[in-house]
Backbone as a chain_set.jsonl record, in Angstrom:
{"seq": "MSDTADVQLPVRVVELLCSRICHDLVSPVAAISNGVELLGEMGAEGLEDALGLLGHSARQSSVRLQLFRLCYGAGGSEALISGKMVYEAFLNFIESDKVKMEWDLLNDVPDEDLNPGFFKVLINLMIFARECVIRDGVISVKKSGQSMIVSASGTTITVREGMAEALRQELPIDALTPKTVHAYVTGTFAKYFNCPLTVEHGENALSITMTYTPADKVDMPAEEQPAA", "coords": {"N": [[-9.178, 8.302, -6.91], [-7.096, 11.249, -6.309], [-7.431, 14.617, -6.344], [-6.084, 16.149, -9.455], [-5.224, 18.408, -9.904], [-3.837, 18.983, -7.719], [-1.465, 17.559, -7.812], [0.756, 18.071, -9.749], [3.709, 18.059, -11.297], [6.263, 20.098, -10.951], [8.598, 22.262, -13.045], [11.276, 22.159, -11.934], [11.164, 19.893, -10.606], [10.814, 17.842, -12.777], [13.179, 18.587, -14.149], [15.312, 17.801, -12.29], [14.904, 15.196, -12.041], [15.16, 14.091, -14.306], [17.984, 14.676, -14.442], [18.977, 12.94, -12.604], [18.233, 10.36, -13.791], [19.668, 10.261, -16.046], [22.516, 10.594, -14.892], [22.309, 8.059, -13.407], [22.408, 6.242, -15.704], [24.702, 6.863, -17.068], [27.356, 5.827, -16.088], [27.37, 2.872, -16.689], [26.688, 2.897, -19.477], [28.9, 4.47, -20.378], [30.592, 2.611, -19.972], [30.126, 0.763, -21.615], [31.081, 1.929, -23.985], [33.744, 2.402, -23.524], [34.484, -0.584, -23.48], [34.021, -1.099, -26.273], [36.449, 0.664, -27.284], [38.393, -0.65, -26.3], [38.235, -3.35, -27.46], [38.701, -2.444, -29.842], [41.488, -1.519, -29.666], [42.968, -3.527, -28.776], [42.24, -5.885, -30.283], [41.896, -8.948, -30.912], [43.687, -10.267, -28.868], [42.378, -8.733, -26.773], [39.939, -9.747, -26.599], [38.296, -11.127, -25.131], [38.414, -9.755, -22.448], [37.143, -7.41, -23.287], [34.729, -8.17, -24.268], [33.527, -9.414, -21.827], [33.208, -7.052, -20.059], [31.582, -5.38, -22.115], [29.114, -6.937, -22.088], [28.397, -7.064, -19.428], [28.011, -4.269, -18.831], [26.112, -3.555, -20.925], [23.976, -5.351, -19.844], [23.727, -4.067, -17.15], [22.999, -1.541, -18.088], [20.327, -2.161, -19.501], [18.694, -3.106, -17.107], [18.555, -0.877, -15.725], [17.064, 0.701, -17.475], [14.726, -0.654, -17.525], [13.771, -0.82, -14.963], [13.619, 2.298, -14.469], [11.452, 2.462, -16.219], [9.272, 1.378, -15.001], [9.292, 2.879, -12.522], [9.101, 5.437, -13.119], [7.773, 5.905, -15.69], [4.866, 5.886, -17.997], [4.231, 3.131, -18.277], [4.75, 1.867, -15.752], [2.35, 2.284, -14.562], [0.533, 0.717, -15.947], [-2.092, -1.432, -16.369], [-1.492, -4.371, -16.571], [0.746, -4.87, -15.414], [2.643, -6.465, -12.764], [2.8, -8.204, -9.779], [5.159, -9.993, -10.099], [6.596, -9.03, -11.895], [7.593, -6.276, -10.922], [8.806, -7.801, -8.506], [11.467, -8.892, -10.217], [12.323, -6.956, -11.561], [13.503, -5.404, -9.512], [14.829, -7.442, -8.142], [16.604, -7.706, -10.222], [18.146, -5.226, -10.353], [19.223, -4.837, -7.646], [21.118, -7.198, -7.903], [24.077, -6.966, -7.91], [24.732, -5.825, -5.293], [25.185, -6.113, -1.642], [23.162, -6.223, -0.658], [19.693, -8.058, -0.074], [16.579, -9.337, -0.814], [13.575, -9.827, 0.54], [10.766, -11.058, -0.042], [7.466, -12.559, -0.079], [5.715, -13.566, -2.53], [3.641, -15.403, -2.968], [1.986, -14.846, -0.875], [2.194, -12.292, 0.051], [0.753, -10.404, -1.634], [-1.911, -8.524, -2.737], [-4.97, -9.769, -2.851], [-6.973, -8.499, -4.231], [-8.406, -6.708, -6.967], [-6.337, -4.424, -8.187], [-5.778, -0.815, -8.069], [-4.279, 0.733, -11.041], [-1.909, 2.336, -10.141], [-0.608, 1.28, -7.99], [1.344, -1.033, -8.04], [3.537, 0.618, -9.165], [3.811, 2.774, -7.151], [4.721, 0.958, -5.288], [7.08, 0.017, -6.232], [8.751, 2.004, -6.209], [9.071, 2.849, -3.612], [10.265, 0.921, -2.932], [12.826, 1.428, -4.026], [13.259, 3.393, -2.665], [13.78, 2.641, -0.166], [16.18, 1.107, -0.591], [18.035, 2.889, -0.99], [18.522, 3.782, 1.426], [20.091, 1.718, 2.722], [23.221, 1.437, 3.748], [25.55, -0.158, 3.724], [25.494, -3.517, 3.732], [22.351, -5.169, 3.767], [18.784, -5.618, 4.448], [15.986, -5.525, 2.271], [12.444, -5.721, 2.996], [9.151, -6.955, 1.973], [6.024, -6.853, 2.812], [2.513, -7.859, 3.2], [-0.199, -6.253, 5.018], [-3.19, -6.443, 5.95], [-4.995, -3.891, 4.453], [-2.656, -2.753, 3.295], [0.689, -2.325, 2.473], [3.906, -2.993, 3.531], [7.301, -1.933, 3.434], [10.232, -2.412, 4.386], [13.356, -1.682, 5.543], [16.512, -3.137, 6.751], [19.575, -3.366, 8.262], [23.131, -3.501, 8.673], [23.739, -0.741, 8.776], [21.632, 1.72, 8.364], [20.462, 4.439, 7.008], [18.409, 7.372, 6.638], [18.7, 9.829, 4.75], [19.363, 13.452, 5.202], [16.742, 15.388, 4.392], [15.389, 13.634, 2.958], [12.933, 11.966, 3.971], [11.392, 13.966, 4.642], [11.06, 14.911, 1.644], [9.574, 12.957, 0.718], [7.464, 12.904, 2.065], [6.317, 15.058, 1.123], [7.009, 17.383, 2.356], [8.966, 19.131, 1.81], [10.254, 21.745, 0.472], [10.12, 22.948, -2.952], [12.36, 24.314, -4.136], [14.479, 23.101, -2.594], [14.88, 20.777, -3.255], [17.048, 18.214, -4.609], [19.106, 15.92, -6.563], [19.507, 13.886, -5.191], [17.197, 13.812, -3.373], [14.991, 13.789, -5.156], [13.721, 11.647, -6.064], [12.651, 10.613, -3.783], [10.443, 12.507, -3.418], [9.191, 12.461, -5.672], [7.948, 9.999, -5.719], [6.314, 10.375, -3.411], [4.694, 12.045, -4.581], [3.319, 10.113, -6.547], [2.332, 8.407, -4.808], [0.246, 10.124, -3.515], [-1.274, 10.896, -5.9], [-2.368, 8.535, -6.723], [-3.823, 7.406, -4.64], [-2.59, 6.498, -2.279], [-1.7, 6.501, 0.624], [1.018, 7.088, 2.742], [3.139, 6.074, 5.675], [5.886, 6.886, 7.301], [8.471, 5.47, 9.111], [11.349, 5.666, 11.174], [14.27, 4.766, 12.611], [17.439, 4.029, 14.494], [19.339, 2.142, 12.118], [17.063, 1.107, 11.073], [14.143, 1.053, 9.062], [10.854, 1.749, 8.135], [8.248, 1.848, 5.72], [4.828, 2.45, 5.724], [2.241, 1.618, 3.308], [-0.98, 2.302, 2.321], [-3.77, 1.013, 0.528], [-6.243, 1.22, -1.845], [-8.818, -1.211, -3.17], [-9.404, -1.752, -6.731], [-11.859, -1.225, -7.459], [-13.059, 0.015, -5.634], [-12.533, 2.843, -5.843], [-12.676, 5.479, -7.965], [-10.797, 5.526, -11.078], [-9.776, 7.101, -13.812], [-8.382, 5.355, -16.624], [-7.333, 6.31, -18.635], [-5.955, 8.802, -17.511], [-2.735, 10.268, -16.572], [-0.323, 11.439, -14.073], [0.984, 14.647, -14.057], [3.869, 15.56, -16.119]], "CA": [[-8.26, 9.252, -7.373], [-7.079, 12.59, -5.941], [-7.332, 15.912, -7.749], [-4.777, 15.682, -10.346], [-4.383, 19.619, -9.624], [-3.019, 19.06, -6.279], [-0.403, 16.53, -7.951], [1.563, 18.318, -10.853], [5.152, 18.059, -11.026], [6.879, 21.462, -11.114], [9.599, 21.767, -13.919], [12.283, 22.082, -11.265], [11.22, 18.499, -10.25], [11.46, 17.235, -13.909], [14.599, 18.461, -14.386], [16.054, 17.194, -11.293], [14.548, 13.573, -12.04], [15.812, 13.762, -15.651], [19.308, 14.551, -14.203], [19.163, 11.785, -11.915], [18.126, 9.297, -14.679], [21.167, 10.693, -16.85], [23.378, 10.339, -13.745], [22.495, 6.687, -13.241], [22.845, 5.568, -17.058], [26.27, 7.466, -17.299], [28.165, 4.775, -15.704], [27.324, 1.765, -17.785], [26.752, 3.44, -21.124], [30.183, 4.843, -20.705], [31.655, 1.38, -20.094], [30.019, -0.147, -23.275], [32.082, 2.505, -25.06], [35.054, 1.696, -23.347], [34.53, -1.843, -24.247], [34.104, -0.973, -27.965], [37.432, 0.97, -27.551], [39.301, -1.736, -25.735], [38.209, -4.401, -28.743], [39.451, -1.79, -31.275], [42.627, -0.93, -29.655], [43.614, -4.822, -28.48], [41.971, -6.727, -31.304], [41.732, -10.354, -30.719], [44.323, -10.219, -27.361], [41.682, -8.219, -25.685], [38.625, -9.807, -26.981], [37.669, -11.66, -23.911], [37.97, -8.641, -21.56], [36.041, -6.455, -23.754], [33.256, -8.959, -24.372], [32.958, -9.281, -20.394], [33.039, -5.594, -20.026], [30.226, -5.155, -23.074], [28.282, -7.885, -21.603], [28.043, -6.637, -17.895], [27.492, -3.034, -18.767], [24.693, -3.931, -21.571], [22.875, -5.728, -18.78], [23.132, -2.876, -16.107], [21.949, -0.678, -18.735], [19.043, -2.718, -19.509], [18.24, -3.241, -15.905], [18.184, 0.243, -14.917], [16.125, 1.103, -18.044], [13.559, -1.511, -16.991], [13.445, -0.055, -13.591], [12.828, 3.561, -14.457], [10.484, 2.756, -16.687], [8.414, 1.018, -13.759], [9.286, 3.775, -11.567], [8.696, 7.07, -13.514], [7.39, 6.015, -16.862], [3.557, 5.292, -17.989], [4.401, 1.489, -18.309], [4.729, 1.534, -14.466], [1.1, 1.883, -13.876], [-0.442, -0.143, -16.655], [-3.15, -2.55, -15.403], [-0.684, -5.499, -16.557], [2.166, -4.826, -14.289], [2.137, -7.695, -11.678], [3.938, -8.46, -8.5], [6.192, -10.705, -10.472], [7.18, -7.955, -12.679], [8.181, -5.611, -9.893], [10.11, -8.446, -7.982], [12.146, -9.245, -10.862], [12.947, -5.874, -11.871], [14.332, -4.855, -8.336], [16.165, -8.297, -7.822], [17.884, -7.692, -11.255], [18.71, -3.98, -9.732], [20.364, -4.952, -6.562], [21.937, -8.284, -8.202], [25.494, -6.817, -7.596], [24.849, -5.342, -4.139], [25.321, -6.775, -0.776], [21.492, -6.285, -0.08], [19.056, -9.037, -0.289], [15.272, -8.887, -0.817], [12.564, -10.711, 1.249], [9.243, -10.731, -0.515], [6.859, -13.73, -0.698], [5.064, -13.232, -3.558], [1.994, -15.912, -2.859], [1.219, -14.575, 0.59], [2.277, -10.85, 0.532], [0.564, -9.581, -2.796], [-2.969, -8.254, -2.393], [-5.769, -10.483, -3.773], [-8.073, -7.689, -4.613], [-7.995, -5.849, -8.042], [-5.846, -3.269, -8.036], [-5.847, 0.243, -8.973], [-2.967, 0.877, -11.863], [-0.771, 2.734, -9.652], [-0.42, 0.327, -7.061], [2.808, -1.396, -8.026], [4.297, 2.099, -9.197], [4.427, 3.2, -6.012], [5.552, 0.05, -4.357], [8.566, -0.168, -6.147], [9.38, 3.607, -5.791], [9.088, 2.745, -2.047], [11.486, -0.227, -2.662], [14.052, 1.869, -4.088], [13.789, 4.69, -1.569], [14.386, 1.79, 0.938], [17.052, 0.599, -0.939], [19.083, 3.966, -0.765], [18.839, 4.008, 2.873], [20.892, 0.833, 3.072], [24.768, 1.807, 3.074], [26.267, -1.352, 3.38], [24.693, -4.691, 3.551], [20.847, -5.251, 4.434], [17.491, -6.512, 3.508], [14.487, -4.874, 1.983], [11.456, -6.519, 2.868], [7.93, -6.287, 1.402], [5.167, -7.475, 3.543], [1.148, -7.293, 3.26], [-0.901, -6.266, 6.328], [-4.708, -5.722, 5.788], [-4.91, -3.366, 3.114], [-1.621, -1.961, 3.808], [1.965, -2.909, 2.131], [4.949, -2.475, 4.402], [8.422, -1.803, 2.978], [11.293, -2.189, 5.347], [14.884, -1.73, 5.396], [17.128, -3.445, 7.992], [20.788, -4.057, 8.195], [24.326, -2.751, 9.452], [23.746, 0.993, 8.873], [20.319, 2.059, 7.645], [20.469, 5.878, 7.021], [17.609, 8.208, 5.96], [19.574, 10.975, 4.512], [18.679, 14.655, 5.319], [15.693, 15.483, 3.2], [14.653, 12.331, 2.263], [11.885, 11.645, 4.547], [10.634, 15.308, 4.166], [10.601, 14.908, 0.323], [8.571, 11.674, 0.52], [6.088, 13.323, 2.702], [6.005, 16.205, 0.254], [7.357, 18.602, 2.999], [10.286, 19.433, 1.659], [10.498, 22.673, -0.555], [10.813, 22.423, -4.329], [13.876, 24.654, -4.121], [15.498, 22.473, -1.639], [15.178, 19.338, -3.838], [18.451, 17.803, -5.402], [19.023, 14.742, -7.431], [19.515, 12.551, -4.164], [15.987, 13.677, -2.788], [13.955, 14.08, -6.093], [13.253, 10.153, -6.066], [11.675, 10.516, -2.636], [9.456, 13.563, -3.912], [8.273, 11.933, -7.001], [7.545, 8.706, -5.021], [5.279, 10.875, -2.544], [3.488, 12.654, -5.575], [2.62, 8.966, -7.233], [1.287, 7.889, -3.607], [-0.959, 11.022, -3.557], [-2.093, 10.798, -7.009], [-3.01, 6.906, -6.897], [-4.67, 7.459, -3.173], [-1.906, 5.11, -1.423], [-1.307, 7.222, 1.821], [2.167, 6.846, 3.297], [3.27, 6.461, 6.888], [7.261, 6.304, 7.31], [8.958, 5.297, 10.481], [12.828, 5.183, 10.838], [15.247, 4.983, 13.685], [18.737, 3.698, 14.267], [19.265, 0.953, 11.411], [15.792, 0.622, 10.621], [13.417, 2.172, 8.192], [9.798, 0.958, 7.909], [7.186, 2.553, 5.138], [3.643, 1.578, 5.154], [1.461, 2.449, 2.008], [-2.477, 1.858, 2.483], [-3.897, 1.001, -0.689], [-7.766, 0.928, -1.976], [-9.091, -1.872, -4.407], [-9.669, -0.909, -7.866], [-13.558, -1.526, -7.287], [-13.582, 1.131, -4.707], [-11.921, 4.051, -6.251], [-12.763, 5.949, -9.732], [-9.585, 6.063, -11.54], [-9.667, 6.763, -15.214], [-7.102, 4.496, -17.035], [-6.261, 7.413, -19.536], [-5.006, 9.705, -16.9], [-1.542, 10.338, -15.688], [0.062, 12.801, -13.499], [1.713, 15.376, -15.35], [5.564, 15.2, -15.799]], "C": [[-8.169, 10.653, -6.801], [-7.4, 13.513, -6.941], [-5.985, 16.169, -8.275], [-4.309, 17.363, -10.165], [-3.33, 19.802, -8.668], [-1.678, 18.161, -6.538], [0.512, 16.906, -8.93], [3.114, 18.459, -10.38], [5.739, 19.364, -11.543], [7.937, 21.233, -12.067], [10.666, 21.612, -13.334], [12.567, 20.617, -10.831], [11.613, 17.67, -11.354], [12.687, 17.333, -13.95], [15.654, 17.827, -13.525], [15.898, 15.546, -11.714], [15.311, 13.282, -13.508], [17.586, 13.551, -15.308], [19.725, 13.354, -13.476], [19.228, 10.62, -12.758], [19.528, 9.428, -15.351], [22.246, 10.193, -16.083], [23.54, 8.512, -13.787], [22.821, 5.932, -14.417], [24.28, 5.893, -17.267], [27.235, 6.148, -17.411], [28.481, 3.342, -16.693], [27.06, 2.07, -19.051], [28.052, 3.781, -21.349], [31.109, 3.47, -20.783], [31.219, 0.501, -21.367], [30.862, 0.691, -24.168], [33.323, 2.496, -24.92], [35.418, 0.552, -23.665], [34.862, -1.662, -25.647], [35.755, -0.529, -27.968], [38.535, 0.098, -27.111], [39.359, -2.98, -26.93], [39.195, -3.421, -29.68], [40.872, -1.504, -31.155], [43.545, -2.608, -29.305], [43.386, -5.887, -29.566], [41.703, -8.481, -30.603], [42.312, -10.743, -29.232], [43.209, -9.507, -26.432], [40.145, -8.634, -25.919], [37.742, -10.457, -25.714], [37.11, -10.446, -22.878], [37.053, -7.585, -22.193], [34.698, -7.008, -24.073], [32.579, -8.756, -23.032], [32.417, -7.993, -20.201], [31.527, -5.307, -20.854], [29.008, -5.647, -22.167], [27.399, -7.256, -20.223], [27.273, -5.068, -18.017], [26.181, -3.051, -19.706], [23.664, -4.013, -20.426], [22.737, -4.777, -17.915], [22.458, -1.984, -16.654], [20.579, -0.615, -18.864], [18.125, -2.685, -18.343], [17.896, -2.006, -15.198], [17.198, 0.889, -15.84], [15.002, 0.618, -17.643], [12.768, -0.874, -15.487], [13.058, 1.225, -13.748], [11.482, 3.711, -15.239], [8.957, 2.402, -16.057], [8.198, 2.33, -12.76], [8.604, 5.023, -12.109], [7.917, 7.092, -14.975], [5.833, 5.395, -16.723], [3.355, 3.729, -17.762], [3.952, 0.996, -17.144], [3.182, 1.579, -13.903], [-0.271, 1.559, -14.828], [-1.303, -1.357, -15.775], [-2.423, -3.759, -15.683], [0.551, -6.008, -15.91], [1.686, -5.939, -12.957], [3.245, -7.617, -10.792], [5.397, -8.828, -9.252], [7.114, -9.838, -11.239], [7.967, -7.095, -12.011], [9.503, -6.185, -9.317], [11.205, -8.561, -8.613], [13.049, -8.14, -11.3], [14.051, -5.35, -10.811], [15.164, -6.032, -8.122], [16.987, -8.084, -8.907], [18.591, -6.153, -10.464], [19.598, -4.193, -8.735], [21.211, -6.45, -6.71], [23.447, -8.155, -7.541], [25.582, -6.082, -6.343], [24.763, -6.549, -3.058], [23.705, -6.51, -0.157], [20.618, -7.11, -1.024], [17.548, -8.31, -0.211], [14.407, -9.932, -0.443], [11.098, -10.403, 0.826], [8.425, -12.235, -1.034], [5.366, -13.498, -1.451], [3.505, -14.043, -3.568], [1.355, -15.329, -1.627], [1.301, -13.09, 0.605], [1.825, -10.173, -0.736], [-1.26, -9.523, -2.585], [-3.94, -9.078, -3.47], [-6.974, -9.859, -4.605], [-7.53, -6.989, -6.103], [-7.707, -4.734, -7.568], [-5.813, -2.047, -8.857], [-4.292, 0.252, -9.914], [-1.699, 1.157, -11.327], [-0.149, 2.039, -8.567], [1.35, -0.061, -7.135], [3.935, 0.036, -8.439], [4.954, 2.579, -8.152], [4.921, 2.438, -5.154], [7.026, -0.237, -4.577], [9.331, 1.214, -6.262], [9.572, 3.707, -4.439], [10.378, 1.818, -1.909], [12.705, 0.459, -3.106], [14.391, 2.92, -3.043], [14.332, 3.838, -0.454], [15.713, 1.229, 0.624], [18.439, 1.607, -0.842], [19.153, 4.262, 0.422], [19.647, 2.918, 3.257], [22.1, 1.214, 2.732], [25.392, 0.814, 2.752], [25.536, -2.721, 2.896], [23.34, -4.454, 4.365], [19.794, -5.978, 3.742], [16.421, -5.665, 3.14], [13.374, -5.974, 1.839], [10.105, -5.936, 2.597], [6.857, -7.349, 1.984], [3.641, -7.121, 3.445], [0.676, -7.425, 4.71], [-2.089, -5.751, 6.247], [-4.586, -5.608, 4.741], [-3.773, -2.345, 2.961], [-0.342, -2.987, 3.049], [3.042, -2.452, 3.046], [6.102, -3.057, 3.762], [9.111, -1.716, 4.026], [12.483, -2.417, 4.815], [15.515, -2.208, 6.771], [18.416, -3.868, 7.538], [21.913, -3.145, 8.92], [24.196, -1.242, 9.686], [22.526, 1.246, 7.785], [20.111, 3.572, 7.893], [19.184, 6.666, 6.274], [18.522, 9.512, 6.017], [18.8, 12.361, 4.714], [17.955, 15.057, 4.078], [14.778, 14.62, 2.702], [13.193, 12.097, 2.547], [10.927, 12.625, 4.391], [9.971, 15.154, 2.79], [9.658, 13.921, 0.172], [7.167, 12.144, 1.314], [5.768, 14.77, 2.141], [6.155, 17.484, 1.171], [8.662, 19.7, 2.732], [10.074, 20.809, 0.241], [10.892, 22.596, -1.945], [12.291, 22.915, -4.241], [14.92, 24.088, -3.378], [15.885, 21.358, -1.945], [16.747, 18.954, -4.389], [18.041, 16.43, -5.835], [19.061, 13.745, -6.506], [17.732, 12.427, -3.618], [14.881, 13.747, -3.703], [13.18, 12.754, -6.087], [12.058, 10.259, -4.867], [10.329, 11.646, -2.938], [8.55, 13.28, -4.758], [7.388, 10.93, -6.534], [6.051, 9.296, -4.152], [4.491, 11.507, -3.656], [2.849, 11.555, -6.162], [1.56, 8.892, -6.024], [0.257, 8.706, -3.38], [-1.887, 10.811, -4.571], [-3.06, 9.466, -7.002], [-3.601, 6.487, -5.605], [-3.877, 6.422, -2.473], [-1.129, 6.014, -0.233], [-0.147, 6.41, 2.568], [2.308, 7.131, 4.808], [4.88, 5.844, 6.826], [7.689, 6.422, 8.958], [10.397, 4.757, 10.543], [13.442, 5.447, 12.126], [16.61, 4.6, 13.469], [18.792, 2.397, 13.519], [18.235, 0.325, 11.299], [14.818, 1.872, 10.036], [11.878, 0.942, 7.803], [8.815, 1.812, 7.063], [5.774, 1.858, 4.912], [2.675, 2.264, 4.15], [0.31, 1.192, 1.95], [-3.091, 2.075, 0.982], [-5.843, 0.861, -0.815], [-8.06, 0.234, -3.249], [-9.949, -0.994, -5.376], [-11.017, -0.637, -7.818], [-14.007, -0.256, -6.39], [-13.331, 2.749, -4.946], [-12.323, 4.19, -7.639], [-11.27, 6.414, -10.171], [-9.6, 5.766, -13.083], [-8.469, 6.341, -15.614], [-6.181, 5.843, -18.028], [-5.377, 8.598, -18.902], [-3.814, 9.442, -16.155], [-1.298, 11.445, -14.727], [1.024, 13.51, -14.314], [3.137, 15.264, -14.804], [5.861, 16.308, -16.745]], "O": [[-9.225, 11.285, -6.808], [-7.603, 13.274, -8.131], [-4.972, 16.363, -7.604], [-3.11, 17.62, -10.276], [-2.308, 20.487, -8.716], [-0.87, 18.02, -5.62], [1.309, 15.99, -9.13], [3.533, 18.888, -9.305], [5.59, 19.576, -12.746], [8.356, 20.076, -12.094], [11.421, 20.877, -13.97], [13.687, 20.125, -10.693], [12.529, 16.859, -11.211], [13.404, 16.341, -13.817], [16.714, 17.393, -13.975], [16.873, 14.798, -11.648], [15.979, 12.264, -13.69], [18.296, 12.637, -15.728], [20.792, 12.805, -13.749], [20.159, 9.835, -12.58], [20.419, 8.618, -15.094], [22.947, 9.327, -16.607], [24.542, 7.863, -14.091], [23.523, 4.936, -14.243], [25.002, 4.989, -17.688], [27.706, 5.613, -18.414], [29.527, 2.96, -17.217], [27.331, 1.149, -19.822], [28.518, 3.479, -22.448], [32.103, 3.321, -21.494], [31.942, -0.304, -21.955], [31.368, 0.126, -25.137], [34.094, 2.561, -25.878], [36.548, 0.39, -24.126], [35.924, -2.064, -26.121], [36.471, -1.289, -28.619], [39.626, 0.219, -27.668], [40.437, -3.479, -27.251], [40.298, -3.76, -30.11], [41.549, -1.267, -32.156], [44.727, -2.708, -29.635], [44.262, -6.73, -29.763], [41.134, -8.614, -29.519], [41.62, -11.405, -28.459], [43.25, -9.819, -25.242], [39.23, -7.936, -25.48], [36.565, -10.162, -25.512], [35.946, -10.197, -22.563], [36.252, -6.968, -21.491], [33.685, -6.311, -24.122], [31.497, -8.189, -22.88], [31.196, -7.836, -20.178], [30.495, -5.055, -20.231], [28.152, -4.926, -21.654], [26.191, -7.064, -20.08], [26.227, -4.761, -17.445], [25.169, -2.543, -19.221], [22.818, -3.182, -20.096], [21.565, -4.445, -17.737], [21.463, -1.501, -16.114], [19.798, 0.297, -18.591], [16.956, -2.315, -18.462], [17.114, -1.982, -14.248], [16.402, 1.648, -15.288], [14.134, 1.441, -17.354], [11.605, -0.612, -15.181], [12.019, 1.479, -13.139], [10.648, 4.607, -15.108], [7.871, 2.876, -16.395], [7.103, 2.689, -12.329], [7.637, 5.538, -11.548], [7.479, 8.16, -15.404], [5.473, 4.674, -15.792], [2.414, 3.242, -17.136], [3.124, 0.09, -17.052], [2.869, 0.952, -12.891], [-1.455, 1.867, -14.692], [-1.007, -1.937, -14.731], [-2.751, -4.553, -14.801], [1.126, -7.096, -15.884], [0.585, -6.065, -12.421], [4.345, -7.1, -10.989], [6.453, -8.214, -9.101], [8.334, -9.982, -11.171], [9.13, -7.032, -12.411], [10.646, -5.73, -9.372], [12.202, -8.399, -7.909], [14.268, -8.269, -11.412], [15.182, -4.969, -11.113], [16.34, -5.755, -7.889], [18.187, -8.245, -8.684], [19.734, -6.286, -10.027], [20.748, -3.776, -8.867], [21.888, -6.844, -5.76], [23.935, -9.018, -6.812], [26.698, -5.577, -6.217], [24.396, -7.685, -3.361], [23.446, -6.769, 1.019], [20.629, -7.054, -2.254], [17.296, -7.192, 0.239], [14.465, -10.975, -1.094], [10.403, -9.55, 1.379], [8.683, -12.858, -2.064], [4.252, -13.314, -0.961], [2.47, -13.544, -4.008], [0.135, -15.408, -1.49], [0.39, -12.551, 1.234], [2.555, -9.227, -1.03], [-1.82, -10.574, -2.272], [-3.743, -9.058, -4.685], [-7.72, -10.447, -5.388], [-6.33, -6.784, -6.288], [-8.379, -4.058, -6.789], [-5.816, -2.085, -10.088], [-3.278, -0.226, -9.404], [-0.645, 0.626, -11.675], [1.009, 2.368, -8.306], [2.281, 0.448, -6.511], [5.019, 0.225, -7.886], [6.16, 2.8, -8.038], [5.56, 2.92, -4.22], [7.898, -0.557, -3.77], [10.553, 1.267, -6.405], [10.244, 4.652, -4.024], [11.264, 1.91, -1.06], [13.734, 0.077, -2.548], [15.518, 3.234, -2.659], [15.292, 4.262, 0.189], [16.401, 0.863, 1.578], [19.59, 1.208, -0.667], [19.961, 5.161, 0.656], [20.066, 3.114, 4.398], [22.316, 1.395, 1.534], [25.85, 0.704, 1.615], [25.086, -2.869, 1.76], [23.235, -3.74, 5.362], [19.872, -6.719, 2.762], [15.981, -5.007, 4.082], [13.299, -6.838, 0.966], [9.819, -4.768, 2.856], [6.865, -8.531, 1.64], [3.443, -5.921, 3.633], [0.976, -8.346, 5.47], [-2.178, -4.542, 6.463], [-4.243, -6.47, 3.933], [-3.985, -1.21, 2.535], [-0.427, -4.215, 3.068], [2.951, -1.253, 3.309], [6.175, -4.256, 3.496], [8.696, -0.877, 4.826], [12.722, -3.15, 3.856], [15.093, -1.732, 7.825], [18.514, -4.626, 6.572], [21.608, -2.195, 9.642], [24.544, -0.677, 10.723], [22.576, 0.975, 6.585], [19.601, 3.925, 8.957], [19.111, 6.385, 5.078], [18.95, 10.075, 7.024], [17.613, 12.385, 4.389], [18.451, 15.066, 2.951], [13.686, 14.814, 2.168], [12.34, 12.03, 1.661], [9.772, 12.35, 4.064], [8.754, 15.213, 2.617], [8.808, 14.159, -0.687], [6.036, 11.713, 1.088], [5.0, 15.526, 2.736], [5.562, 18.522, 0.876], [9.076, 20.697, 3.324], [9.724, 20.47, -0.89], [12.025, 22.173, -2.174], [13.258, 22.154, -4.263], [16.088, 24.468, -3.457], [16.822, 20.764, -1.411], [17.509, 19.918, -4.461], [16.967, 15.883, -5.584], [18.666, 12.642, -6.883], [17.116, 11.37, -3.487], [13.761, 13.774, -3.192], [11.952, 12.828, -6.106], [10.858, 10.034, -5.029], [9.218, 11.318, -2.522], [7.379, 13.659, -4.746], [6.2, 10.924, -6.859], [4.952, 8.752, -4.254], [3.288, 11.363, -3.437], [1.671, 11.802, -6.419], [0.364, 9.176, -6.094], [-0.78, 8.152, -3.016], [-3.076, 10.581, -4.352], [-4.267, 9.457, -7.244], [-3.88, 5.3, -5.435], [-4.494, 5.44, -2.06], [0.093, 6.137, -0.314], [-0.323, 5.253, 2.949], [1.793, 8.135, 5.3], [5.155, 4.706, 6.444], [7.303, 7.256, 9.777], [10.695, 3.651, 10.093], [13.055, 6.449, 12.727], [17.07, 4.779, 12.341], [18.334, 1.435, 14.134], [18.226, -0.904, 11.38], [14.732, 3.06, 10.349], [11.892, -0.214, 7.382], [8.403, 2.735, 7.767], [5.578, 0.932, 4.124], [2.401, 3.457, 4.275], [0.384, -0.017, 1.73], [-2.93, 3.119, 0.351], [-6.543, 0.438, 0.106], [-7.735, 0.749, -4.319], [-10.74, -0.072, -5.176], [-11.292, 0.475, -8.269], [-15.093, 0.32, -6.461], [-13.866, 3.661, -4.315], [-12.338, 3.241, -8.422], [-10.687, 7.409, -9.739], [-9.489, 4.65, -13.591], [-7.461, 6.821, -15.093], [-4.993, 6.162, -18.089], [-4.445, 9.193, -19.443], [-3.755, 8.596, -15.263], [-2.128, 12.349, -14.636], [1.761, 12.974, -15.142], [3.542, 15.014, -13.669], [7.028, 16.61, -16.995]]}, "num_chains": 1, "name": "protein.A"}
């Protein structure tokens, strides 16, 4: 593990991250409220529509909360987190998109014991890649030696201004926005959990390589967490 003094999250970053999470939850939570109002106004006549809206919105809220727990919460770096949990959380997150995922869990997950932050960094990289897919596309996850490669391909793949710099921790804190804070936090976790990143992007293509160290090769006290 790297020196925790080097990977503190400034207050500004925490504020932006909270703003981003709240923004992503406002829509489905508000839709639940709308469904309740519709049910109250229309009674039995609006039952089917109201229940449909409530069910969809409740699922969207649950899916996003589960994803945020893995991405940003302490739960994401627990030793019991598995590739299957990350796979299912991300698949649920993109279920309404025109984006697909390619990840062979049998062959593209390391066999070694992994440090607890491995899957936290990985799912954050998958979210980063998803944000670069503007229309339809594919997010793929593959293992290569002691590296995981997360890539995005599709009709329009765009790494928006500041995202790559934020991921590499090269963007000044006062230049961060709710749109780039996820990339910055992802880079912070990668540094903290000893998972160096290499980013390559061009026209309609993105590839991020995350190098990892097996748990028995690195000293990682389980009780420590990056400050937030």
